[in-house]
C-alpha positions as CSV (number, residue, x, y, z in Angstrom):
1,M,0.0,0.0,0.0
2,L,1.3,3.5,-0.9
3,V,1.7,6.2,1.7
4,W,1.2,9.7,0.3
5,Q,3.7,12.0,1.9
6,G,3.4,15.7,1.9
7,C,0.3,17.6,0.6
8,L,1.3,21.2,-0.5
9,P,-1.3,23.7,-1.5
10,A,-1.9,24.4,-5.1
11,V,0.2,27.1,-6.6
12,S,-0.8,29.2,-9.6
13,H,0.0,32.8,-10.5
14,A,-0.9,35.3,-13.2
15,Q,1.2,34.6,-16.3
16,S,2.6,36.9,-19.1
17,Q,3.5,35.8,-22.6
18,L,6.9,34.4,-23.0
19,N,9.3,35.6,-25.7
20,A,9.4,32.7,-28.1
21,T,9.6,32.2,-31.9
22,T,6.6,30.6,-33.5
23,S,7.1,28.2,-36.3
24,W,5.5,25.1,-37.9
25,I,6.0,21.8,-39.4
26,G,4.3,19.9,-42.2
27,N,2.5,22.6,-44.2
28,S,3.8,24.8,-47.1
29,F,2.2,27.8,-45.6
30,G,2.0,28.9,-42.0
31,F,-1.2,30.9,-42.3
32,G,0.6,34.2,-41.4
33,D,0.0,35.0,-45.0
34,G,-3.7,33.8,-44.7
35,K,-2.9,30.6,-46.7
36,W,-2.7,26.9,-45.9
37,M,-2.4,23.8,-47.9
38,Q,-5.4,21.6,-47.5
39,Q,-5.2,18.3,-45.7
40,D,-6.7,16.1,-48.3
41,I,-7.1,16.3,-52.1
42,E,-9.4,13.7,-53.6
43,A,-9.6,15.2,-57.2
44,I,-8.0,17.9,-59.4
45,S,-8.8,19.7,-62.5
46,V,-5.9,21.5,-64.3
47,A,-6.7,24.7,-66.4
48,P,-4.7,25.5,-69.4
49,N,-2.7,28.2,-67.6
50,G,-1.6,25.7,-64.9
51,T,-4.0,26.6,-62.2
52,V,-4.9,23.5,-60.2
53,Y,-8.4,23.2,-58.8
54,T,-9.0,20.7,-56.0
55,N,-11.8,19.1,-54.1
56,A,-12.2,16.9,-51.0
57,P,-15.1,16.0,-48.7
58,W,-13.4,17.7,-45.7
59,D,-10.8,20.2,-44.9
60,E,-10.8,21.4,-41.2
61,S,-10.7,25.0,-42.0
62,G,-13.1,24.9,-45.0
63,S,-10.8,24.7,-48.0
64,E,-12.4,21.7,-49.5
65,I,-12.3,23.5,-52.8
66,G,-9.0,25.2,-53.5
67,A,-7.1,26.8,-56.3
68,Y,-3.2,26.6,-56.7
69,R,-0.8,28.0,-59.3
70,A,2.9,28.2,-59.6
71,G,3.4,26.8,-56.0
72,D,1.1,29.3,-54.4
73,K,-2.4,29.1,-53.1
74,I,-4.6,31.6,-54.9
75,A,-8.2,31.0,-53.8
76,V,-10.5,29.2,-51.4
77,G,-13.9,28.0,-52.6
78,G,-15.8,28.1,-49.4
79,N,-19.4,27.2,-48.4
80,T,-18.6,23.5,-48.5
81,H,-18.1,23.2,-44.9
82,G,-20.7,23.3,-42.0
83,W,-24.5,23.9,-42.0
84,G,-24.9,20.4,-43.7
85,N,-22.4,21.2,-46.4
86,A,-19.4,19.1,-47.3
87,G,-17.1,19.0,-50.3
88,G,-16.7,15.9,-52.5
89,D,-14.6,13.6,-54.6
90,A,-14.7,15.0,-58.1
91,I,-14.1,18.3,-59.8
92,A,-14.1,19.8,-63.4
93,T,-13.5,23.2,-65.1
94,N,-14.0,24.8,-68.4
95,H,-13.3,28.3,-69.5
96,T,-16.2,29.8,-67.5
97,Y,-17.2,27.6,-64.6
98,L,-15.8,25.4,-61.9
99,Y,-18.1,22.3,-61.1
100,A,-17.4,20.5,-57.8
101,A,-19.0,17.5,-56.2
102,M,-20.4,18.2,-52.9
103,S,-23.2,17.0,-50.5
104,I,-25.8,18.6,-48.3
105,A,-27.1,17.0,-45.2
106,N,-29.5,18.1,-42.5
107,G,-27.4,17.7,-39.4
108,N,-29.0,14.6,-38.1
109,N,-32.4,16.0,-39.0
110,G,-31.6,19.2,-37.0
111,L,-31.5,21.5,-40.1
112,V,-34.8,22.1,-41.8
113,G,-36.2,24.2,-44.7
114,A,-35.8,24.4,-48.4
115,D,-31.9,24.5,-48.3
116,F,-31.8,21.1,-46.6
117,P,-32.9,17.6,-47.5
118,P,-36.0,15.9,-45.8
119,R,-35.5,13.8,-42.7
120,D,-33.0,10.9,-42.9
121,Q,-31.7,12.0,-46.4
122,T,-28.5,13.5,-47.8
123,W,-28.3,15.4,-51.1
124,F,-25.5,14.5,-53.5
125,G,-24.8,16.8,-56.4
126,I,-22.7,19.6,-57.9
127,T,-21.9,23.2,-57.0
128,R,-21.2,25.4,-59.9
129,R,-18.9,28.4,-59.4
130,L,-17.6,31.2,-61.5
131,L,-14.0,30.5,-62.5
132,A,-13.1,34.0,-62.0
133,N,-14.1,33.9,-58.4
134,I,-14.6,30.3,-57.1
135,A,-16.1,31.5,-53.8
136,V,-19.1,33.0,-55.8
137,G,-21.9,30.5,-57.0
138,A,-23.1,30.6,-60.7
139,P,-26.9,30.2,-60.3
140,F,-29.0,28.6,-62.9
141,A,-32.7,27.7,-63.3
142,G,-33.4,24.8,-60.9
143,G,-30.5,25.5,-58.7
144,I,-31.0,25.2,-55.0
145,G,-29.3,25.5,-51.6
146,N,-27.2,28.0,-49.6
147,S,-29.8,30.8,-49.8
148,A,-27.9,32.7,-47.1
149,N,-24.5,32.9,-48.9
150,A,-22.7,33.7,-52.1
151,T,-23.4,30.3,-53.5
152,K,-27.2,30.7,-53.5
153,N,-29.0,28.5,-56.0
154,S,-25.9,27.2,-57.6
155,F,-26.3,23.6,-56.3
156,M,-27.7,20.9,-58.7
157,L,-29.2,17.9,-57.0
158,L,-28.1,14.7,-58.7
159,R,-29.2,12.1,-56.3
160,A,-31.0,12.1,-52.9
161,A,-29.9,9.0,-50.7
162,A,-30.7,7.6,-47.3
163,A,-28.7,9.1,-44.5
164,G,-25.5,7.1,-44.1
165,A,-25.4,6.0,-47.8
166,D,-22.4,7.2,-49.9
167,A,-23.9,8.5,-53.2
168,G,-21.0,10.8,-53.8
169,I,-19.9,11.7,-57.4
170,R,-16.6,10.1,-58.2
171,G,-15.8,11.7,-61.7
172,M,-16.5,14.8,-63.7
173,A,-15.2,16.3,-67.0
174,A,-16.4,19.4,-68.8
175,T,-16.1,21.2,-72.1
176,D,-17.4,24.6,-72.7
177,T,-20.7,23.1,-73.8
178,E,-21.3,20.0,-71.8
179,L,-20.5,18.5,-68.3
180,Y,-20.1,14.7,-67.9
181,V,-20.9,13.3,-64.4
182,A,-20.2,9.9,-63.0
183,D,-23.3,9.0,-61.1
184,T,-21.3,6.3,-59.3
185,Y,-24.1,5.3,-57.0
186,G,-26.5,5.0,-60.0
187,N,-24.1,3.2,-62.3
188,Q,-24.4,5.7,-65.1
189,I,-22.8,8.7,-66.8
190,V,-25.0,11.6,-67.0
191,V,-24.3,14.6,-69.4
192,F,-25.6,18.1,-68.7
193,D,-25.6,21.3,-70.7
194,A,-22.7,23.2,-69.3
195,Q,-24.6,26.5,-69.4
196,T,-28.1,25.6,-68.4
197,M,-27.3,22.6,-66.3
198,Q,-30.2,20.8,-67.9
199,R,-29.9,17.1,-68.3
200,L,-29.1,16.0,-71.9
201,R,-28.5,12.3,-71.9
202,S,-27.2,9.4,-70.0
203,W,-25.9,5.8,-70.4
204,S,-25.2,2.9,-68.1
205,V,-21.7,2.3,-66.8
206,P,-20.9,-0.1,-63.8
207,T,-19.6,2.0,-60.9
208,P,-18.1,4.7,-63.0
209,G,-15.4,7.0,-61.6
210,R,-12.9,9.3,-63.2
211,I,-13.7,10.7,-66.7
212,A,-11.5,12.1,-69.4
213,I,-12.7,13.8,-72.6
214,D,-10.2,13.0,-75.5
215,T,-9.3,15.4,-78.3
216,D,-11.7,13.6,-80.6
217,S,-14.6,14.2,-78.1
218,T,-14.7,10.5,-77.1
219,V,-14.8,9.7,-73.5
220,W,-12.7,7.5,-71.3
221,V,-14.2,6.2,-68.0
222,I,-12.7,4.2,-65.3
223,Q,-15.5,1.7,-64.4
224,G,-15.6,-0.7,-61.5
225,Y,-14.1,2.3,-59.6
226,L,-12.0,1.4,-56.5
227,S,-12.6,-2.4,-57.1
228,S,-9.5,-4.3,-56.1
229,S,-10.4,-6.6,-59.0
230,G,-12.2,-5.9,-62.2
231,A,-11.6,-2.2,-62.4
232,S,-11.0,-1.1,-66.1
233,V,-10.8,1.8,-68.4
234,A,-13.7,1.9,-71.0
235,H,-14.0,4.0,-74.2
236,Y,-17.2,5.6,-75.2
237,S,-18.6,8.0,-77.8
238,A,-20.0,11.3,-76.6
239,N,-23.4,9.7,-76.9
240,G,-22.4,6.5,-74.7
241,A,-21.8,4.0,-77.6
242,A,-19.1,1.5,-76.6
243,L,-15.9,2.0,-78.7
244,S,-12.8,-0.1,-79.4
245,G,-9.6,0.8,-77.7
246,T,-10.2,-0.3,-74.1
247,L,-6.9,0.0,-72.2
248,L,-5.2,-3.2,-71.4
249,L,-4.1,-2.5,-67.8
250,P,-1.3,-4.6,-66.2
251,A,-2.3,-7.1,-63.5
252,S,-2.8,-5.6,-60.0
253,T,-3.5,-2.1,-61.4
254,L,-6.0,-0.1,-59.3
255,P,-6.9,2.9,-61.7
256,T,-7.9,5.9,-59.8
257,A,-7.3,8.9,-62.1
258,I,-7.2,9.6,-65.9
259,T,-6.2,12.4,-68.2
260,I,-5.2,13.1,-71.8
261,S,-1.7,14.7,-72.4
262,P,-1.3,17.5,-74.9
263,S,0.4,14.9,-77.2
264,G,-2.6,12.7,-77.1
265,Q,-1.3,10.1,-74.7
266,I,-3.8,8.6,-72.2
267,L,-2.5,8.5,-68.7
268,V,-3.9,6.5,-65.9
269,A,-2.9,6.7,-62.3
270,D,-2.3,3.3,-60.6
271,N,-2.8,3.2,-56.9
272,G,-1.9,-0.5,-56.9
273,P,1.6,-1.7,-55.9
274,S,3.2,0.1,-58.9
275,Q,2.3,3.6,-57.6
276,Q,3.0,4.9,-61.1
277,I,1.2,6.8,-63.9
278,L,0.6,4.4,-66.8
279,A,0.9,5.9,-70.3
280,F,-0.9,4.6,-73.4
281,N,-0.2,5.7,-77.1
282,K,-2.9,5.6,-79.7
283,I,-2.2,3.3,-82.7
284,A,-4.1,2.3,-85.7
285,N,-7.8,1.4,-85.7
286,G,-8.5,2.9,-82.3
287,Q,-6.2,0.6,-80.4
288,T,-3.7,1.6,-77.7
289,Q,-0.4,0.4,-76.8
290,Q,1.4,0.8,-73.3
291,A,4.3,3.3,-73.3
292,A,6.9,4.0,-70.6
293,S,5.3,4.7,-67.2
294,I,5.9,7.9,-65.3
295,G,7.3,7.7,-61.8
296,T,9.5,5.3,-59.8
297,R,8.2,1.8,-59.7
298,S,6.6,1.2,-56.2
299,G,6.7,5.0,-55.6
300,I,7.6,6.0,-52.3
301,F,8.1,2.3,-51.4
302,H,10.9,1.7,-53.7
303,A,14.4,0.9,-52.3
304,T,14.7,2.9,-49.1
305,K,11.0,2.3,-48.3
306,G,9.0,5.4,-47.3
307,A,11.7,7.9,-48.3
308,A,10.2,11.0,-50.0
309,G,11.5,12.2,-53.2
310,D,10.8,13.2,-56.7
311,M,8.6,11.0,-58.7
312,R,8.1,8.7,-55.6
313,F,4.3,8.8,-55.6
314,N,2.1,7.6,-52.8
315,G,-1.6,7.5,-53.2
316,I,-2.3,9.3,-56.4
317,T,-5.9,10.9,-56.5
318,G,-5.6,13.2,-59.4
319,I,-3.5,13.9,-62.5
320,G,-3.7,16.6,-65.3
321,Y,-1.7,18.8,-67.8
322,D,-1.6,22.3,-68.6
323,S,-1.4,23.6,-72.1
324,S,2.4,23.8,-71.9
325,G,2.6,20.2,-71.2
326,N,3.5,20.4,-67.4
327,L,2.2,17.4,-65.3
328,Y,0.4,17.9,-62.1
329,V,-0.1,15.1,-59.6
330,A,-2.2,15.1,-56.5
331,Q,-1.7,12.5,-53.6
332,N,-2.9,12.0,-50.1
333,N,-0.7,9.0,-49.0
334,F,-3.5,6.5,-49.3
335,G,-5.6,6.9,-52.5
336,P,-9.2,7.9,-53.1
337,R,-11.6,7.8,-50.3
338,P,-13.2,4.3,-49.9
339,F,-16.9,4.1,-50.5
340,G,-18.8,4.8,-47.3
341,S,-15.7,6.1,-45.5
342,G,-15.3,9.3,-43.7
343,Y,-11.6,9.1,-44.3
344,T,-9.9,12.5,-44.5
345,G,-6.6,11.7,-46.0
346,D,-3.1,11.0,-44.4
347,G,-1.7,14.3,-45.7
348,A,-1.9,16.0,-49.1
349,V,0.9,16.4,-51.6
350,L,0.5,18.5,-54.8
351,E,3.4,18.4,-57.3
352,S,4.1,20.0,-60.7
353,Y,6.7,18.5,-63.1
354,R,8.3,20.1,-66.1
355,V,7.5,18.7,-69.5
356,G,10.3,16.6,-71.0
357,T,12.7,16.5,-68.1
358,R,10.1,15.7,-65.4
359,S,12.0,17.8,-62.9
360,V,10.0,19.5,-60.2
361,N,8.4,22.8,-60.8
362,W,6.9,23.0,-57.4
363,R,5.5,21.0,-54.6
364,L,3.1,21.9,-51.8
365,Y,2.5,20.0,-48.5
366,G,-0.4,19.7,-46.1
367,L,0.8,16.6,-44.2
368,L,-0.8,16.5,-41.0
369,F,-4.2,16.3,-39.4
370,V,-5.2,14.9,-36.0
371,D,-1.4,14.1,-35.8
372,G,1.2,15.3,-33.3
373,G,5.1,15.3,-33.3
374,A,7.7,13.7,-31.2
375,F,11.4,14.0,-31.0
376,D,13.8,11.1,-31.5
377,P,15.5,10.8,-28.1
378,A,18.9,10.4,-30.0
379,S,18.6,13.6,-31.9
380,P,16.1,16.5,-31.4
381,D,16.4,17.5,-35.1
382,Q,14.5,14.5,-36.1
383,V,10.8,14.6,-35.5
384,Y,8.2,12.0,-36.1
385,S,4.4,12.2,-36.4
386,G,2.2,9.1,-36.4
387,S,3.2,8.4,-40.1
388,K,5.7,11.0,-41.2
389,H,9.4,11.7,-40.5
390,F,10.7,15.2,-40.6
391,A,14.2,16.5,-40.3
392,L,14.9,19.9,-38.7
393,D,17.5,22.5,-39.4
394,Y,17.3,24.9,-36.5
395,S,19.5,27.6,-38.2
396,R,16.7,28.4,-40.7
397,G,13.8,30.8,-40.2
398,P,10.3,30.1,-39.1
399,G,8.5,27.5,-41.2
400,Q,11.8,26.8,-43.2
401,E,13.4,24.5,-40.5
402,W,11.6,21.3,-41.6
403,S,11.9,19.0,-44.5
404,Y,9.7,16.0,-45.3
405,K,11.9,12.8,-45.0
406,A,9.6,9.9,-45.1
407,F,6.1,8.3,-44.9
408,T,6.5,5.5,-42.4
409,M,3.4,3.5,-43.0
410,S,3.2,0.8,-45.8
411,R,-0.3,-0.4,-46.7
412,F,1.1,-2.8,-49.2
413,D,3.7,-4.6,-46.8
414,Y,1.5,-4.3,-43.8
415,P,-2.2,-4.2,-44.7
416,D,-3.0,-5.2,-41.1
417,D,-1.4,-2.1,-39.6
418,P,-3.9,-1.3,-36.8
419,A,-4.0,2.4,-38.1
420,L,-5.8,1.1,-41.3
421,H,-8.6,-0.4,-39.2
422,L,-9.0,1.6,-36.1
423,P,-11.4,4.7,-36.1
424,R,-10.2,7.6,-38.4
425,N,-7.6,5.4,-40.1
426,V,-4.6,7.4,-38.8
427,R,-2.0,6.3,-36.3
428,G,-2.5,9.3,-34.1
429,E,-0.1,10.9,-31.6
430,P,3.4,9.6,-31.4
431,M,5.8,8.8,-28.6
432,L,9.4,7.9,-29.7
433,R,11.6,5.7,-27.5
434,R,15.2,4.5,-27.9
435,I,15.6,1.1,-26.2
436,N,19.0,-0.6,-26.4
437,G,19.8,1.9,-29.1
438,N,16.9,0.9,-31.2
439,L,14.0,3.2,-32.2
440,Y,10.4,2.4,-31.3
441,L,7.3,4.3,-32.1
442,F,4.2,4.2,-29.9
443,T,1.2,6.0,-31.2
444,L,-2.0,7.0,-29.4
445,D,-5.3,7.5,-31.1
446,M,-7.3,10.8,-30.9
447,G,-9.2,9.5,-27.7
448,A,-6.5,7.4,-26.2
449,H,-8.3,4.2,-26.6
450,Y,-5.6,2.3,-28.4
451,L,-1.9,2.3,-28.1
452,N,0.0,1.0,-31.2
453,V,3.6,-0.3,-31.0
454,Y,6.0,-0.2,-33.9
455,R,9.6,-1.2,-34.5
456,F,12.0,-0.4,-37.2
457,D,14.3,-2.6,-39.4
458,P,16.1,0.0,-41.6
459,A,18.1,-2.7,-43.6
460,K,14.9,-4.5,-44.7
461,Q,12.1,-1.9,-44.4
462,G,13.8,1.4,-44.7
463,E,11.8,4.1,-43.0
464,I,8.7,2.0,-42.5
465,A,7.4,1.5,-39.0
466,I,6.5,-2.1,-38.7
467,P,3.5,-3.0,-36.7
468,A,4.6,-4.9,-33.5
469,G,1.9,-4.6,-30.9
470,L,-1.4,-3.1,-29.8
471,F,-3.1,-2.2,-26.4
472,A,-6.8,-1.9,-26.6
473,Q,-8.9,-0.8,-23.8
474,N,-12.1,-2.2,-25.4
475,P,-12.8,-4.4,-28.5
476,V,-12.4,-2.5,-31.8
477,P,-15.8,-1.9,-33.4
478,G,-16.6,-4.1,-36.4
479,T,-15.1,-7.4,-37.6
480,W,-11.4,-6.5,-37.2
481,P,-9.4,-8.2,-35.9
482,A,-10.7,-11.8,-35.8
483,G,-10.1,-13.3,-32.4
484,Q,-10.4,-10.2,-30.2
485,P,-12.5,-10.6,-27.0
486,T,-16.1,-9.5,-27.2
487,Y,-15.6,-7.7,-24.0
488,G,-12.9,-6.1,-22.1
489,E,-9.3,-5.0,-22.7
490,W,-6.6,-7.0,-24.7
491,M,-3.3,-6.7,-26.2
492,W,-1.6,-8.1,-29.3
493,R,2.0,-8.8,-30.1
494,D,3.3,-9.9,-33.5
495,T,5.0,-13.0,-32.4
496,N,5.6,-14.4,-35.9
497,G,6.9,-11.2,-37.3
498,N,4.6,-10.9,-40.3
499,G,2.9,-7.7,-39.2
500,R,-0.5,-9.3,-39.2
501,V,-3.0,-9.4,-36.2
502,D,-3.3,-13.2,-36.0
503,A,-6.0,-14.5,-33.6
504,S,-3.4,-16.7,-31.9
505,E,-1.4,-13.6,-31.0
506,I,-4.2,-11.8,-29.1
507,T,-4.2,-11.9,-25.3
508,G,-7.2,-10.7,-23.1
509,N,-6.8,-9.7,-19.6
510,P,-7.5,-12.8,-17.6
511,S,-7.6,-11.1,-14.2
512,T,-10.4,-8.7,-14.9
513,G,-12.0,-9.4,-18.3
514,S,-13.3,-5.8,-17.9
515,T,-13.4,-2.6,-19.7
516,V,-10.9,0.2,-18.7
517,G,-13.0,3.1,-20.1
518,N,-11.6,6.4,-21.1
519,G,-8.0,5.9,-19.7
520,F,-4.6,7.2,-21.0
521,Y,-1.3,5.5,-22.0
522,W,2.2,6.7,-21.3
523,V,5.4,5.1,-22.3
524,D,8.4,6.0,-20.3
525,T,12.1,6.1,-21.6
526,P,13.0,2.4,-20.8
527,G,9.8,1.3,-22.6
528,N,7.5,0.5,-19.7
529,V,3.8,1.1,-20.5
530,W,1.8,3.0,-17.8
531,Q,-1.9,3.1,-18.0
532,A,-3.9,5.7,-16.2
533,T,-7.4,4.4,-15.4
534,P,-10.0,7.1,-14.8
535,G,-11.1,5.8,-11.5
536,S,-9.0,2.9,-10.3
537,G,-5.4,4.3,-10.2
538,I,-2.4,3.7,-12.4
539,R,-1.1,0.5,-13.8
540,E,2.5,-0.2,-14.9
541,M,3.1,-2.9,-17.5
542,P,7.0,-3.3,-17.2
543,L,8.9,-4.1,-20.4
544,Q,9.7,-7.9,-20.1
545,G,12.4,-7.8,-22.9
546,F,12.1,-8.5,-26.6
547,D,11.1,-11.5,-28.5
548,A,13.0,-13.2,-31.3
549,V,11.5,-10.7,-33.8
550,G,12.5,-7.6,-31.9
551,N,9.0,-6.8,-30.5
552,P,8.8,-5.4,-27.0
553,V,7.1,-7.9,-24.6
554,Y,4.4,-7.0,-22.2
555,T,2.1,-9.2,-20.1
556,Y,-0.9,-8.6,-17.8
557,A,0.5,-11.1,-15.3
558,S,3.6,-8.8,-14.7
559,S,1.6,-5.6,-14.3
560,K,1.7,-3.5,-11.1
561,M,-1.1,-1.4,-9.7
562,F,-0.7,1.9,-8.0
563,P,-3.9,3.2,-6.2
564,M,-5.6,6.6,-6.9
565,P,-3.3,9.2,-5.4
566,Q,-4.5,12.1,-3.4
567,P,-6.1,14.4,-4.1
568,F,-7.5,13.0,-7.3
569,N,-10.7,11.0,-7.7
570,R,-10.3,10.8,-11.5
571,I,-7.0,10.7,-13.6
572,A,-6.9,12.2,-17.1
573,R,-3.1,12.4,-18.0
574,I,0.1,11.1,-16.7
575,V,3.8,11.7,-17.5
576,Y,6.3,9.4,-15.7
577,I,10.1,10.4,-15.7
578,A,11.9,7.1,-15.1
579,E,15.2,8.7,-14.6
580,T,14.1,10.6,-11.5
581,D,11.2,8.3,-10.5
582,T,8.9,11.4,-10.8
583,M,5.2,11.1,-11.7
584,Y,3.1,14.0,-13.0
585,I,-0.6,13.5,-12.9
586,S,-3.4,15.7,-14.0
587,G,-7.2,15.2,-13.4
588,F,-10.0,16.0,-11.2
589,T,-10.7,16.1,-7.6
590,A,-13.7,16.2,-5.2
591,A,-13.5,20.1,-5.2
592,T,-13.4,20.2,-9.0
593,P,-15.2,17.1,-10.2
594,W,-15.2,15.6,-13.6
595,D,-18.3,15.8,-15.7
596,S,-19.2,14.1,-19.1
597,T,-19.2,17.3,-21.1
598,H,-15.5,17.5,-20.5
599,W,-14.5,14.0,-21.2
600,K,-11.4,14.9,-23.2
601,E,-9.9,17.4,-20.9
602,A,-6.7,17.0,-18.9
603,G,-8.4,18.2,-15.8
604,P,-8.2,21.3,-13.6
605,V,-5.4,20.1,-11.3
606,L,-1.9,18.9,-11.9
607,A,0.4,17.3,-9.2
608,R,4.0,16.2,-9.0
609,Y,5.0,13.1,-7.0
610,D,8.6,12.2,-6.2
611,N,9.8,8.6,-5.4
612,W,6.7,7.3,-7.1
613,S,7.6,3.7,-7.3
614,S,9.2,3.4,-3.9
615,G,6.0,2.6,-1.9
616,T,6.2,6.0,-0.1
617,P,5.9,8.7,-3.0
618,S,5.7,12.3,-1.8
619,M,3.6,14.9,-3.4
620,Q,5.8,18.0,-4.0
621,Y,2.9,20.4,-5.2
622,T,-0.3,20.8,-7.0
623,I,-1.1,23.4,-9.6
624,A,-4.5,24.8,-10.3
625,L,-4.6,24.8,-14.0
626,P,-6.5,27.3,-16.1
627,W,-10.2,26.3,-15.9
628,S,-13.2,28.3,-16.9
629,T,-16.1,26.4,-18.4
630,Q,-18.6,29.2,-18.4
631,T,-16.7,31.5,-20.7
632,S,-16.8,31.5,-24.5
633,P,-14.5,30.1,-25.6
634,Q,-14.1,27.7,-22.5
635,V,-10.6,27.7,-21.1
636,T,-9.6,24.1,-20.2
637,P,-6.3,22.1,-20.4
638,V,-6.0,19.1,-22.7
639,G,-2.4,18.0,-23.0
640,V,0.8,17.8,-20.7
641,A,4.4,17.5,-21.5
642,V,7.6,17.7,-19.5
643,A,11.1,18.6,-20.6
644,G,14.1,19.7,-18.7
645,N,12.9,22.1,-15.9
646,Y,9.5,22.9,-17.2
647,V,6.0,21.6,-17.6
648,F,4.1,22.6,-20.7
649,V,0.2,22.4,-20.5
650,T,-1.7,23.2,-23.7
651,E,-5.2,24.5,-23.7
652,L,-7.9,22.9,-25.8
653,Y,-9.9,25.8,-27.2
654,T,-7.6,28.8,-26.6
655,P,-4.3,29.3,-28.4
656,K,-2.1,29.1,-25.3
657,I,0.6,26.7,-23.6
658,D,0.8,27.4,-19.9
659,V,4.4,26.9,-18.8
660,Y,5.3,25.9,-15.1
661,D,8.5,25.4,-13.3
662,A,8.7,21.7,-12.9
663,R,10.8,22.0,-9.7
664,T,8.4,24.4,-7.8
665,G,5.2,24.2,-9.7
666,Q,5.3,28.1,-10.0
667,A,3.8,29.6,-13.2
668,V,6.4,31.0,-15.6
669,G,4.3,32.4,-18.3
670,Y,2.7,31.2,-21.6
671,L,3.4,30.5,-25.1
672,S,1.1,31.8,-27.8
673,P,1.2,31.7,-31.6
674,G,2.9,34.6,-33.3
675,A,2.4,36.5,-36.6
676,S,4.1,33.8,-38.7
677,V,1.2,31.5,-38.1
678,G,-1.5,34.2,-38.2
679,S,-1.5,34.6,-34.3
680,T,-3.8,31.6,-34.2
681,S,-4.1,27.8,-33.9
682,G,-6.9,25.3,-34.1
683,W,-8.2,23.3,-31.2
684,V,-5.8,20.8,-29.7
685,D,-8.5,18.1,-30.1
686,V,-6.4,15.0,-29.0
687,Y,-5.3,13.5,-25.7
688,L,-1.6,13.6,-26.5
689,G,-1.4,16.9,-28.4
690,V,1.9,18.4,-27.0
691,S,5.5,17.2,-26.7
692,A,8.7,19.1,-25.8
693,V,12.6,18.7,-25.7
694,Q,15.5,20.7,-24.4
695,R,18.3,21.0,-26.9
696,A,21.9,21.0,-25.9
697,N,22.1,24.8,-26.2
698,G,19.4,25.2,-23.6
699,E,16.7,26.1,-26.0
700,Y,13.3,24.4,-25.5
701,V,11.3,23.2,-28.6
702,V,7.6,22.6,-28.1
703,L,5.4,20.9,-30.7
704,V,1.6,21.2,-30.5
705,E,-0.9,19.5,-32.9
706,D,-2.9,22.1,-34.9
707,D,-6.1,20.6,-36.0
708,A,-7.2,23.6,-38.0
709,R,-4.6,23.9,-40.9
710,A,-2.8,20.7,-41.5
711,K,0.4,21.3,-39.5
712,I,2.2,21.1,-36.1
713,L,2.9,24.3,-34.4
714,M,6.5,24.7,-33.2
715,Y,7.6,27.0,-30.4
716,R,11.3,27.7,-29.8
717,W,11.9,29.3,-26.4
718,A,15.1,30.2,-24.6
719,P,14.4,30.8,-20.9
């Protein structure tokens, strides 16, 4: 039984803003210039002058539709975000208009009126905008929706579907006179008058996707779209008659985008293992012949797997050419959104390559969403997110310190990576540990329900983080993985080294068979896993060594339980410093109790305990953290990090990181975003959204997840 020694009063003092440099990682723009690269791109349309128009169902700050030219962002479409509106998976342009797929829902039946669908329905259709100003709608007779904004009556309803159904349009192409639309859900191509938006004709196509209009006005369509087997490219006349010249795709091709080059070549993006752009020449009698492919075979997974570089594609979602023959490629590190999925991409990359030499004209990144950053313990200039590797050069100015080194997840080598099956389909917030000199990555999902474990094998797998283990507080919803318990917590270890979650490798907790609830995981520097349960105290699962494959070994039988420490009655976050046997805990007390509306917060109280594992830990101090739930916005803490002599506590809704002296608990000041990032940040909407390190020169570097604009905020502070 533990004996709690010492119970010092809470300390908290008025704070002032600290003198720090604000920077960022993972986005080509910081927002100080009012720009950000969107987090996902599902489709593009390239204008003759090289302007690239983009679309995606979701961007956290509302840039589902965007416009880019010459490496710059030039416009945001807007009005595809909120009040039932969402973007979509297809886009097309002509000389006058932009046509973008979008949907309108009714907010779980909470939005009513002519602008919204009836109960239990969603509208899928097209928003038409003026190309001269894509934020302004181009209304037409029969247009509906958005009566209170600049896109009034510029939405064309293609299909009403039951709420929850995915009837999203997956392909469009336009001339100055006609608009071709893939009604993917309805298995048909529909052609509209580009000016009046009146329906002209249609024909049946099985699950149509991307569309390209050839120089002779014939139409190429990817059909069987996103099917892992049976997807093909078909050739039709403008009236829908089947034509000869169907492309002969190599085995394992997954066609996801199609375009016609200025020379007349047909190009098809392959999101299968090749990760290339396939090229086809037209030969006699309407037939085609495959030419040299564009891009490195296997893309980013060639040779040093995961390493980023020119022509190393990863999840192509759109391709196109300008009139000068420059090639444009959009990627989201995954490929087009699966049917029925709310997937929001794993980072967007938009590239332009020169005609002929295929060297890079420009490249833009929007790499991070619901993703944090952590430092390699061996080198503070190496930063990993859940699925990215960045290198930092601290001699460079704000926003210029980072370079994108690698994507660390391989869906081809490891299709059973838990990140591909857990909610949101991203790994989440990282913790990096060096154990016996080897690097291990631990990632925590947005709500801290699952802790993923990854190992590295650079000689065989390059930069790829290999799935090694998983801790689950509860069964994963759905059918994955086979063999998980129907109730209670469980863990998995990849004992055979194949990176797959085999049923024989799953272990339930035999002592409880119970659910843990909304707990929190922390991994200390020696690799021990600590689990804060909301109401039962803290459990340590000591590292038991490594198996023959190199996976860290943990068991329920070897776990140790530490009771709920005074003054807490609910624990929300923990940070354990093994080198000094110091435990930092934040949470709720009888005086400031937890309530379900603040389920994600770190709590209003933080305490430090010395000699934690001795059996007689001593509380050194408690801190009354900023806590005001009646204001707008609310002021509540969400994440805790400790480095050197300081504790960093990030607030959830307000752009502040409160800094405390770790030795005394005294408030030091706060960090807040500067002009380089627009003096703002998004909500820190995850449990483990902050990390920190002290460099050898004494400077502290603090990383904070920025939900809003596809980046990580980076603060550099020299006390």
